[in-house]
Every structure is written in C-alpha cells, then in structure tokens.
N, C-alpha and C positions, 0 to 999 in steps of 0.2 A: 755319471750324469753328464749329458751333453748340454753345454750352455753357449749362448752367443750374447755379446754385448753390442749395443747400438750407440753410436756417437755421432749425432749431427754436428756439423761444423761449417762455419762461414768466415772467410777472410782470415783464417788462422792456421795455415799449414805448419807453422813452427810448433803450435800446440800439439798437432797430430804427430809430428816428428818426436816430440817429447813423450807422447803417449805410447808410441811404438817402442821407444827405448825402455819405458817403464814396463811394458809387457815382457820384454826380454830380461830386464833386471830382476823382475819378480818371478820369473819362470812361469808365467801364466799360460795355461793350456786352453783356455776358452777361445772361441772364435771372436773376431772383432769386425764389425761392419761400420765403416765411416761413411756418412751420408753428406754429400756436397752438392750444392746447387750448380746447375749447368751454366748459370750466368756469373759464377764467382770469378772475379778477376785473377784469382790465384789458382784456378783449376789445374793448370799445367804443373804447378808446384806440388799440388796434392797428388797428381798422377805420378810424378817423379818419385814420390815417397813409396809408392807401391810397386815399383819396378823390380825391387830386389827382395821382396818378402814372399813368404809361402802363400800362394793364392788360395789354397784350401783353408787357410786360417784367417787371412787378412783380406778383406773385401772392400773395395771402394765402390760405393753406389752413387751414381750421378743422375740427377733428375731435375725437373722444374722446381723452382723455389716455392715451397709451401709453408715455410717457417718451422720452428722446432717441433711443436706439438703434433701437427698433422704428419710431418715426416716420420716422427717416432712411432705414431700409431700405425701408419701404413707399413713400415718395415717390421714392426713387432708382430702384426697380424700375418704378414707374409712368412716370417721365419718361425713362428710359434709351432706350427705343425711338424717341424723338422728338428726341434730341440726340446729338451725337458724344461728349460727355463730360458727366459730372455731378460737381459739387463739393460740399464741405461747408465751411461757415463757422459757428462758434459765434456766438451773439449778443454775445459779448464779444471778437470780432475786429474790427479796424478796418483795412481796406485803406488803404495810404498811397501806393503807387507808381502813377504814371499808367499806365493801360492794363495793370494787373497781370493782369487776366483774359486778355488776349491773350498776354502773355508766358508764362503757364502753359500756355495752349492750344498755343502754338507749340512748347513743350518736351515735350509729352506723349508723343509717339512710341508711341502705343498702350498706354501703361502708366499710371504715376501721377506727378504732379508737385506740388511744394509750395514755398512760399516761406518767408521768414524771419519768425518771429513775435516776434522780439526777446526771447524767453524760452527756449524749448527749442532754437531754431535748427535745425541739421541733424539733431539727435538724434531728434526726434519730428515727425511730420506732424500738427500740431494742427489745421490746415486743409489740405484736399487736393483735387486735381482728379483724377478717375479716368476712364479710357476707358470708354465705354458697353459696349464689347466685353467687358470684364471683368465688368461687372454682369450682362449678359445670359447670359454663359457660366456664371457661378457661381450666378446667381439671388439675388445679395445685393450690398449695398454694403459690408457688414462681417459677421462672424459673428453670426447672430441670437441666440446665447447671451449676447452682451455688451449690457448695458443702457445703460451710459454710459462706463465706464472701459476703457482698453486698446485703444480703437479706433485711436488713433494708432500704437500699437505694431504692430498688425495691418497697417496700410497700409504702414509701412516694411518690415516683414518680407515682405509679399507682393511689393512692388515690387522689393526686393533679390532675392527668390527667382526672379522671372521676368526679372531683368536689365534692368528698365525703370523705374527710379526716378530722377527728376531733382529735385535741390534747387537753387533759385535764391536765393542769399543776398542779392541786391540787390533782390528783389521782397518788399516789406515788407507783411505782413498782421499787424499788431501784435495780440498777445494781451493784452488789458487785463484781466488776471486778478487775483483777490484775493491769491493766494499770491506774486505778484511786486510787491505793493503798489500796483497801478495801479487797483484798485477796492476797494469795501468788500465784505465777505462778506455773503451774504443767504440767504434760505430756499432758493433754487434751488441755490446752491453747497452748502449744508449737506446737502440731500437727495442730491445727486449724489455727494458725497464722504463719505457716511456709512460707518461701519465695516462695515456689512452689505454695501453696494455694493462696497466695497474687497475684502472676502473673496470674494463671489460672482463678481465680474467677474475677479478675479485667477485663481481656480480655473478658471473657464470658459476664459480665455485660455490658461492653461498646458495644459489638456487639448486645446484646439483646435490649438495650435501643435504638439503632439506627435503628433496623430492626423490631423486633417483638412487642415491647412495644406500638407503635402507633396503631398496628392492634388489640392488646388486649384492649386498651382503646376504640377503635371504636366498638368492639364487645360488650363490657359492656354498652356503651352508647346506642347502638341500642336496647338492651334488658331491659333498665331501665324502 
C-alpha cells in the first residue's frame, strides 16, 4: 500500500528536523509532504532541511498561508488520487514505533487508523491515516468549515460511523504538545487555540455533526 503523510508547519523548522530524524529512526517508508507558508520567516531553514533528503520521498510544499485546515484539505485532495491512503501528522508529533507507517496501513481496512499519541490515546485521533477512497468520495480530508480545532473529533466520529476505525495502542506517535508539558507554548499554538478559533470551530463542528456528518457516513457506506 502506498501512503503519504502531510504535515503543515509554521515557524518550527526544528520540529521538522526532529520529524525527519524520526522517519529515519523508525525506518518509515511512507512519503512525507511538509507544507510551509511562503511568508514564514524561517522558510530558508525549512528549505535547508530538504537539500539532503530523497526528493521522491520527502517533499517541501510552499504556498500562500491558509492555516492548517485548508492547507491539509488542499494537499490531501491533491495527493489522494496518487496514493492508497493519506495521513496527517502535526509538526509536534514524533513517531516512536519502528515501521509505524506500515502498521497503520495494514490496519486501515478502507477506513481510518490511528496510533497512541501518549496524550489523548484512544479518545482522539490527533494524527490519523485515512483511506483515499474516503477523501475522493467526500471531496475532503475533513470538513472545510474547520480551520484548526475538532479535526480529530471528526475523524473519530466518521470512522465510528462507517464502522472502520482502528486504534493501535502500541503504535506510538507521541504528541509533544504544550498542554501536556512536553513543549513550550509559542505563537503558532496561541493562534491555533485562540478563543476566536475555539468558538468558531466548535460551532462549525457542532453544526456539521448534526447536519452533514450523517450524509457523509451514508455516502461512504453506500460505496463500501
């Protein structure tokens, strides 16, 4: 199975250096696309990281800033026709389990699969692998109304709704997040978790869950 993981990043080239090292340490074979904004003050640092890697496996995508959700949706829709599955990793995730990418791909079963982030565990899919069939059928990786928050709630609800959600507790994709004391807060976290984002994304998720989610589940079930 051919898989690609998308990782939007902003102001954090050191996190991407860590992620590239984790790819090597865990012998991951999946492709990786790191999406960076063209106005990022650290853009040259990101570019430097990709000068000595295999360009057929590691891709730096540079474009106008649209924030995490829209960037993820755009790239997932772009890559889904060329891969069996598309995944999302935050730039504050660190894969720890050897061949974690293959374990998740093997568990996919045409649905969604996620590992243990050592933070939310089974409750939320903070990093997720999704069958390309889902993306191409729905025309999205997640509801386009969501800018940053509640994406993981959606992935769990969708997977449960279609009866194809797999959690692998022994596959560690550590979430090195500031709220669990594993990293320092920064501008990127502050913007993503602002009260405005909280209100807007929560309202959008509640509306989507009540109206569109049942239709999405029905569409996927009909084409299974």
